[in-house]
C-alpha positions in Angstrom: -3.0 -18.3 21.0 -5.0 -15.2 20.4 -2.5 -13.3 21.4 0.0 -14.5 19.1 -1.9 -13.6 16.0 -2.8 -10.5 17.5 1.2 -10.3 17.7 1.4 -11.4 14.3 -1.0 -8.4 13.2 0.9 -5.4 14.6 4.1 -6.4 13.5 2.8 -6.9 10.2 1.5 -2.9 10.6 4.9 -1.8 11.3 6.6 -3.7 8.7 3.9 -2.1 5.8 5.1 1.3 7.1 7.8 0.6 4.6 5.4 0.5 1.9 4.8 4.4 2.8 8.4 5.5 1.7 9.4 5.8 -2.1 12.3 5.6 -3.7 14.4 8.7 -4.6 15.7 9.1 -8.8 19.5 8.5 -9.8 21.5 10.9 -8.7 21.9 12.3 -12.0 18.5 13.1 -12.6 18.5 15.0 -9.2 21.1 17.1 -10.1 19.3 17.3 -13.5 16.3 18.3 -12.1 18.1 20.8 -9.6 20.0 22.6 -12.0 16.5 23.1 -14.5 15.0 24.1 -11.1 17.9 26.7 -10.0 17.9 28.7 -13.8 14.1 28.6 -13.8 13.9 30.2 -10.3 16.7 33.2 -11.1 14.2 33.3 -14.5 11.3 34.3 -12.9 13.4 36.6 -10.6 14.6 38.3 -12.7 11.5 38.5 -15.0 10.5 41.1 -11.5 13.1 43.3 -12.0 11.3 44.5 -15.3 15.5 44.9 -16.4 16.0 45.3 -20.7 17.4 42.2 -22.8 19.4 40.5 -23.2 20.4 41.7 -19.8 17.8 40.4 -17.4 17.9 37.0 -19.2 21.8 37.0 -18.5 21.1 37.9 -14.9 18.5 35.5 -14.6 20.9 32.9 -16.0 23.6 33.9 -13.7 21.5 33.8 -11.0 20.0 30.5 -11.5 23.1 28.9 -12.3 24.7 30.9 -8.8 21.6 29.3 -7.1 23.2 26.0 -8.2 26.4 26.3 -7.0 25.6 27.5 -4.4 23.3 24.6 -3.3 25.5 21.8 -4.5 27.6 23.5 -2.1 25.4 23.3 0.7 24.9 19.7 0.1 28.8 18.7 0.6 29.1 20.5 4.1 26.0 18.6 5.0 27.1 15.7 3.9 30.9 16.4 5.6 29.4 17.5 8.3 27.1 14.5 9.0 29.1 11.4 7.9 29.3 10.0 10.9 26.8 11.2 12.9 23.9 10.4 10.1 24.7 8.1 7.7 21.7 8.8 5.9 22.4 12.1 4.6 24.6 11.4 1.8 24.7 13.5 -1.2 22.3 12.2 -3.4 19.3 12.3 0.0 20.8 15.8 0.7 20.3 16.7 -3.5 17.0 15.7 -3.2 15.9 17.6 -0.4 17.4 20.0 -1.9 15.5 19.4 -5.4 12.0 19.7 -2.9 12.4 22.3 -1.0 13.4 24.4 -3.9 10.1 23.0 -5.9 8.1 24.2 -2.6 10.0 27.3 -3.0 9.5 28.1 -6.8 5.7 27.6 -6.0 5.2 30.7 -3.7 7.5 32.5 -6.4 5.4 32.2 -9.3 2.5 33.2 -7.2 4.8 36.7 -6.0 5.8 36.8 -9.7 2.0 37.1 -10.6 1.1 39.5 -7.2 3.9 41.6 -8.6 2.2 42.5 -12.1 -0.4 44.2 -9.7 1.2 45.1 -6.8 5.2 45.7 -7.9 7.7 44.4 -5.3 5.0 41.9 -3.3 6.9 39.5 -5.1 10.1 39.9 -2.7 7.6 38.8 0.4 5.8 35.8 -1.6 9.8 34.9 -2.2 10.7 35.0 1.8 7.2 32.9 2.2 9.2 30.4 0.1 11.8 30.7 2.4 9.3 29.8 5.3 8.4 26.7 3.4 11.8 25.0 2.7 13.0 26.0 6.2 9.7 24.2 7.3 10.3 20.9 5.1 14.1 21.0 5.7 13.5 21.1 9.6 10.8 18.3 9.5 13.2 15.7 7.0 16.3 16.9 9.2 14.5 16.3 12.3 13.1 12.8 11.8 16.4 11.5 10.4 19.1 12.9 11.6 20.7 12.4 15.0 22.2 15.3 15.8 21.8 18.1 18.5 19.4 20.8 17.8 21.8 23.4 17.3 23.3 21.4 14.1 19.9 20.4 12.6 18.9 23.9 12.5 22.0 24.4 10.8 21.6 21.3 8.0 17.7 22.8 7.4 18.7 26.6 7.2 21.7 26.7 5.2 20.8 26.2 1.5 17.6 28.9 1.9 20.0 31.1 3.9 22.6 31.4 0.6 19.8 31.6 -1.3 18.6 34.7 0.0 21.9 36.2 0.5 22.2 36.0 -3.3 18.9 37.3 -3.9 19.5 40.2 -1.7 23.0 40.8 -3.1 22.0 40.8 -6.7 18.6 43.5 -5.9 21.4 45.9 -4.2 23.7 45.6 -7.0 21.8 45.6 -10.2 18.3 48.0 -8.5 18.1 50.7 -5.5 16.5 48.2 -3.3 16.3 49.1 0.2 15.6 47.3 3.4 12.5 49.3 5.0 11.0 48.2 8.4 8.1 47.0 7.3 10.7 44.2 5.3 12.2 43.3 8.5 9.3 43.1 10.2 7.5 40.7 7.6 10.4 38.7 7.3 11.2 38.5 11.1 7.6 37.6 12.2 7.1 35.3 9.2 10.4 32.8 10.1 9.1 33.2 13.5 5.5 31.7 12.5 6.9 29.8 11.1 9.5 28.0 13.2 6.8 27.7 16.0 4.4 26.6 14.1 7.4 23.4 13.3 8.4 22.8 16.7 4.4 22.8 17.6 3.7 19.9 15.2 7.2 18.3 16.0 6.9 18.3 19.7 2.6 17.4 19.4 4.2 14.0 17.6 7.0 13.3 20.0 4.9 13.4 23.0 3.1 10.4 21.7 5.9 8.2 21.8 6.9 9.7 25.3 3.4 8.7 26.3 3.2 4.6 24.5 6.8 4.1 24.9 8.6 6.0 27.0 11.0 7.7 24.3 9.6 10.2 21.7 8.2 9.4 18.1 10.9 11.0 16.7 13.7 9.1 18.1 12.1 6.0 16.7 11.3 7.0 13.4 15.2 8.3 13.2 16.0 4.5 14.2 13.3 3.7 11.5 14.9 5.7 8.8 19.0 4.7 9.6 17.0 1.0 8.8 15.3 2.0 5.6 18.0 4.0 4.5 21.3 2.3 5.1 20.6 -0.8 7.0 22.0 0.7 10.2 20.1 -1.5 12.9 22.2 0.1 15.9 19.6 2.6 16.9 16.7 0.3 16.7 18.4 -2.1 18.7 19.1 0.0 20.9 15.6 1.0 21.6 14.8 -3.0 21.3 17.5 -3.6 24.3 16.2 -0.9 26.3 12.4 -2.7 26.5 13.8 -6.2 26.3 12.7 -8.9 28.4 14.3 -11.9 29.7 13.1 -15.2 28.2 14.5 -18.7 27.4 15.2 -19.9 24.0 14.8 -24.1 22.8 17.0 -25.3 20.4 17.0 -28.8 18.7 19.5 -30.7 16.1 19.6 -33.7 14.3 22.9 -34.7 13.3 23.8 -37.1 10.4 27.2 -38.5 9.9 28.0 -41.0 7.7 30.8 -44.4 7.5 33.6 -42.2 8.1 32.2 -40.8 11.1 32.0 -37.5 9.7 29.1 -35.0 10.0 27.2 -34.5 6.4 24.0 -32.6 7.7 22.8 -30.9 10.7 19.3 -30.0 10.9 18.8 -26.8 13.4 15.0 -26.1 14.6 15.2 -23.2 16.2 12.3 -21.7 18.5 13.3 -18.0 18.2 11.6 -15.8 15.6 13.9 -14.5 12.8 12.5 -11.3 13.3 11.2 -8.4 13.4 12.1 -7.7 10.5 15.5 -6.8 7.4 18.4 -6.9 10.0 17.2 -6.3 12.9 17.4 -8.9 16.2 17.0 -12.0 15.0 15.8 -11.4 11.5 18.7 -13.0 9.8 20.1 -15.3 12.6 18.7 -18.9 10.3 21.6 -18.2 7.9 24.1 -17.3 10.5 23.6 -20.5 12.1 23.5 -22.1 8.5 27.1 -20.6 7.5 28.4 -21.0 11.3 28.0 -25.0 11.5 28.6 -25.2 7.9 32.2 -23.2 8.2 33.1 -25.6 11.6 32.3 -28.8 9.9 33.6 -29.2 6.8 31.8 -30.5 3.6 28.3 -30.3 5.8 24.9 -28.9 4.7 23.0 -27.1 7.1 19.2 -27.0 7.4 17.3 -24.2 9.7 13.5 -24.5 9.3 11.2 -22.6 11.8 10.6 -23.8 14.9 7.8 -23.0 16.8 7.4 -19.4 18.0 6.3 -16.4 17.3 7.4 -12.6 17.1 7.4 -12.2 21.1 10.4 -14.0 20.9 12.2 -12.1 18.5 15.9 -11.4 19.6 16.7 -7.9 20.6 20.2 -7.5 19.7 23.2 -8.4 18.1 24.9 -9.9 21.4 21.5 -12.2 22.1 22.4 -13.5 18.3 26.1 -14.3 19.1 24.6 -16.1 22.8 22.4 -18.2 20.9 24.2 -19.3 18.1 27.2 -20.0 20.5 24.7 -22.2 22.1 23.6 -23.5 18.7 27.1 -24.9 17.8 27.6 -26.8 21.0 24.7 -28.7 19.8 26.5 -30.2 16.4 28.9 -32.0 19.6 26.3 -34.6 20.2 27.9 -38.0 19.9 25.3 -40.3 20.9 24.5 -42.0 16.8 22.7 -44.4 16.1 21.5 -46.3 12.9 17.8 -46.8 13.0 15.8 -44.7 11.8 11.2 -46.0 10.5 9.8 -44.2 7.5 8.0 -41.2 7.6 4.6 -41.5 8.7 2.2 -38.5 7.2 -1.1 -38.0 9.0 -4.4 -35.4 7.8 -6.6 -34.3 9.7 -8.9 -31.5 8.8 -6.6 -29.6 6.5 -3.5 -30.5 8.8 -0.6 -32.3 7.8 1.6 -33.5 9.6 4.9 -35.8 8.8 6.8 -38.0 11.8 9.8 -39.6 11.0 11.5 -41.4 14.2 15.0 -40.8 13.9 17.1 -42.5 17.0 14.8 -42.1 19.2 13.7 -38.8 18.3 10.5 -38.2 16.4 10.7 -35.4 13.8 7.3 -33.7 13.4 6.5 -31.4 10.8 3.3 -29.4 10.8 1.7 -27.1 7.5 -1.6 -26.2 6.8 -0.8 -25.8 2.8 -2.6 -25.0 0.6 -4.6 -22.5 3.9 -2.4 -20.0 5.3 0.4 -20.9 7.4 1.9 -19.0 10.1 4.0 -18.9 13.4 3.0 -21.6 15.6 2.5 -20.8 19.8 5.7 -22.7 21.7 2.5 -24.4 23.6 2.3 -26.7 20.8 6.0 -27.4 20.9 5.8 -28.4 24.4 3.1 -30.5 24.0 3.8 -32.6 21.1 7.1 -33.2 23.0 5.2 -34.6 25.8 3.2 -36.5 23.6 6.1 -38.7 21.7 7.3 -39.3 25.1 4.0 -40.5 26.3 4.7 -42.9 23.1 8.1 -44.3 23.9 10.1 -41.7 22.0 13.3 -39.7 23.9 12.3 -36.6 22.6 10.3 -34.7 19.8 12.1 -31.9 17.1 8.7 -30.1 15.7 8.9 -28.3 12.7 6.9 -25.3 11.7 6.7 -25.8 7.9 5.6 -21.8 7.3 4.8 -22.6 3.8 1.8 -21.4 2.5 0.4 -17.8 3.0 -3.1 -17.0 1.2 -4.5 -14.1 3.3 -5.3 -14.4 7.2 -4.0 -17.2 9.3 -6.8 -18.6 11.7 -4.9 -19.6 14.2 -7.2 -20.7 17.1 -9.1 -22.9 14.2 -5.5 -24.1 13.4 -4.0 -25.5 16.6 -7.2 -28.5 17.1 -6.3 -30.5 13.9 -2.9 -30.0 13.8 -2.4 -31.7 17.4 -4.8 -34.1 16.5 -2.9 -35.1 13.1 0.5 -34.7 15.0 -0.9 -37.3 17.7 -2.1 -39.7 15.8 1.0 -40.0 14.0 2.8 -40.6 17.2 0.9 -43.0 17.8 0.9 -44.9 13.8 5.4 -44.5 15.1 5.1 -46.1 17.8 4.3 -49.5 15.9 6.4 -48.7 12.8 9.6 -51.2 13.1 12.9 -49.2 12.6 15.5 -50.4 10.4 19.2 -48.8 8.9 18.4 -45.6 7.2 20.5 -43.7 4.2 20.6 -39.6 3.5 21.7 -37.7 0.8 22.2 -34.0 0.9 23.1 -31.1 -1.2 22.8 -27.0 -1.7 21.5 -24.8 -4.1 21.8 -21.2 -4.5 20.0 -19.0 -7.2 21.7 -16.6 -8.5 18.6 -15.4 -9.7 16.7 -14.8 -7.1 17.4 -12.8 -4.2 16.0 -10.5 -1.1 13.9 -8.4 -2.5 12.1 -11.5 -4.1 12.2 -12.8 -1.0 14.9 -15.2 -1.1 17.7 -15.7 1.5 21.6 -16.1 1.5 20.8 -19.8 2.6 19.4 -20.4 -0.8 17.9 -23.8 -1.0 18.7 -27.1 0.5 17.6 -30.6 0.4 18.1 -33.4 2.7 16.7 -37.4 1.7 16.5 -40.0 4.2 15.6 -43.3 2.5 14.0 -45.8 5.0 13.4 -49.5 3.1 12.0 -48.5 -0.3 10.5 -45.1 1.1 12.7 -42.4 -0.1 11.3 -38.9 2.2 13.3 -35.7 1.2 13.0 -32.8 3.0 13.3 -29.0 1.4 14.3 -26.4 3.3 14.2 -22.2 1.6 15.7 -19.6 3.0 12.7 -17.4 2.8 9.6 -15.8 4.9 6.4 -17.9 4.0 5.9 -19.6 0.4 2.5 -18.5 -1.9 -0.3 -21.0 -2.0 0.0 -24.0 -4.6 4.0 -23.9 -5.1 5.0 -26.3 -1.9 2.5 -28.7 -4.1 4.3 -27.9 -6.8 7.5 -28.6 -5.5 6.3 -32.0 -3.6 5.2 -32.8 -7.4 8.4 -32.0 -9.3 10.3 -34.4 -6.5 8.0 -37.6 -6.9 9.7 -37.8 -10.3 12.3 -39.1 -8.4 10.7 -41.6 -7.0 10.4 -39.3 -3.4 7.3 -40.6 -2.2 7.2 -38.3 0.7 8.6 -35.1 2.1 8.0 -31.8 3.3 8.6 -28.0 2.0 9.7 -25.7 4.8 10.8 -22.2 4.7 13.7 -20.7 7.3 10.9 -17.4 8.4 14.2 -15.7 7.3 13.2 -11.6 8.2 16.4 -10.0 6.4 13.5 -10.2 3.1 11.1 -8.0 4.8 10.8 -5.0 4.5 13.1 -4.7 1.7 10.4 -3.8 -1.2 7.8 -0.9 -0.7 4.7 -3.4 -1.6 1.9 -3.8 0.9 2.8 -6.6 2.8 7.0 -5.5 2.6 8.7 -8.8 1.6 7.6 -11.6 -1.4 6.9 -14.1 0.2 8.6 -17.3 -1.7 7.4 -17.8 -5.3 5.5 -14.8 -5.2 8.4 -12.8 -7.0 9.8 -15.6 -8.7 9.8 -18.1 -12.1 8.5 -21.3 -10.2 9.9 -23.2 -13.3 13.1 -21.9 -12.6 12.9 -22.1 -9.0 12.0 -25.6 -9.0 14.7 -26.6 -11.2 16.9 -25.5 -8.6 15.1 -27.8 -6.2 15.2 -30.6 -8.6 18.7 -30.0 -9.2 19.9 -30.1 -5.8 17.2 -33.5 -4.8 19.1 -35.1 -7.7 22.5 -34.0 -6.4 21.1 -35.7 -3.0 19.7 -38.8 -3.8 23.3 -39.0 -5.9 25.4 -39.0 -2.8 23.0 -41.2 -0.5 24.7 -43.8 1.3 24.0 -45.4 4.9 24.4 -43.3 7.5 23.8 -42.6 11.7 22.2 -39.7 13.8 22.3 -37.7 16.8 19.8 -36.0 18.3 20.6 -33.2 21.1 18.0 -30.0 22.7 19.2 -27.3 24.7 17.7 -24.1 26.1 19.3 -21.4 26.4 18.3 -19.2 29.5 18.6 -15.1 30.2 17.9 -14.1 26.1 16.4 -10.7 25.9 13.7 -10.8 23.5 11.6 -7.9 22.2 8.7 -9.3 23.7 4.6 -9.2 23.4 4.0 -5.3 24.9 7.3 -4.0 23.6 5.3 -5.1 19.6 2.3 -3.8 20.7 3.7 -0.8 22.0 5.8 0.1 18.6 3.0 -0.8 16.4 0.7 1.5 18.5 2.7 4.1 18.5 3.7 4.1 14.9 -0.4 3.9 14.2 -1.1 6.8 17.0 2.0 9.0 15.5 1.2 9.4 12.3 -2.7 9.8 12.8 -1.6 12.4 15.0 1.3 14.2 12.4 -2.0 13.7 9.8 -4.4 15.5 12.0 -1.8 18.4 13.7 -0.7 19.0 10.2 -4.5 19.9 9.1 -3.7 22.3 12.1 -1.3 23.7 12.8 -0.2 24.5 9.0 -3.3 25.8 7.7 -3.2 28.2 10.5 -0.2 29.2 10.3 -0.7 30.5 6.8 -3.8 32.3 7.5 -0.9 34.3 9.8 1.4 34.5 6.9 -1.2 35.7 4.8 -2.7 38.1 7.2 1.3 39.0 7.8 1.8 40.0 3.8 -1.8 42.0 3.6 -0.9 44.0 6.6 3.3 44.8 6.4 
């Protein structure tokens, strides 16, 4: 149990790294900034030449315009050269890098302009130091995000700064008596050498962290991270996960409901894989994939895919594994042993744990929650424990749902298991004494247009399944999201009570497609954190009203399957990935404090001596 908690902490720390990223301005804004920066640098350079006005002003404007044109050309070349291998470097991001590297360069040009008033000619050395600073930044960025080889990375990094230098040297040779002397050449050579050496020492030290922790360089992981963040490209990350994956087995259960016409009307799929680790990687979006495939295969059917009992150790590694589980899951919809009996829902509370139990055709549907306390992933061991207890009470099996519907601070898993187990055992015992009867079902789905991934809502939207046995109506609400803010569940259940729905539970799918989409501290928004509650509840009520409107006699069948030889990311890999990110960032910070100030001291010495 403690291991499960530790794993959640590891993956949460990994996802939160996205909050350290930042969004770029619109491309038009970047181009304006680039043009202004180019003009400003051109004016600074013409000031050092002490030319008569207005010819000096015209030269500065011409230089700035030339810089801008050359930068656009270099960015365009990089974009065309990397379009197939590096989707991260679109024209906008290339422009952003050019802006930031040029701003860094301008700082050195300003210092050179000021120094030139005291020591004429010094500005050119500062200009070359600016070249070194810009080259360092560009080398780091391209090395961190480009999948190209070393030669191509060097070309991308140097292209814009070299064109900038060439245009300045050409201008000097045209309008002044400028000549390249040996000390200047030595200064340029040594400055560039020191810069490249410092940069590669820095990168090499960071890369070694990954080799030590995970067996691959840190920059390989960082490139995969950047490709996924920037362009939703999941293949590089999944190649890493597949390389380190472990083989496991995944249990999937299904409840099918069909009407008097023998048409399947609703399916509840409860998979015991984990929908993670984040965004579109691994099984993050598999709940919706299952829902979508079931509804495409079975006409006029609504599929609900709540969260089973599993943790991040059962994140599927690749899309190939998703297809394997999906195909086996779809076979469960072929179940044929239908029955027409069900019991009323039997809710039990024990020490903060709430468990609902409804027997449907001999299968115990158990719903577990700790709301309003924090509810996170529950371990598969508890799932098997409850299945065994269900059989001990005379039932065929149990399908256990982790409602995953309350988040408010840390999750104390070791303290949660016992009350959940006690409540579930008690509900099974009481349910075994209830008389089964014919039942009715109704089902409906709503897909809110106002809420998307950034607000914490997956593509699956909201589905409501109502089950009526005798005078009791129970509603099972499934929302495609990753957990729910504390208190919202209670609001939803209270709203459903207005329709005479006396029992029920609210589930989230635990989809992780919403993770690493927004740049906040958590890395995602739980359901309700960034949504208008009244609007969300209106959608739930609308779905419930539709479901009640199509209530009709039904029969149910259940099926379970275990998918073997599934590649999952595994405990050790998740821990190693989190550890790698922590250590690499710490190393990067420490080495930056050591390497670059030392390089700056060496460059300053060269400036004074040559």
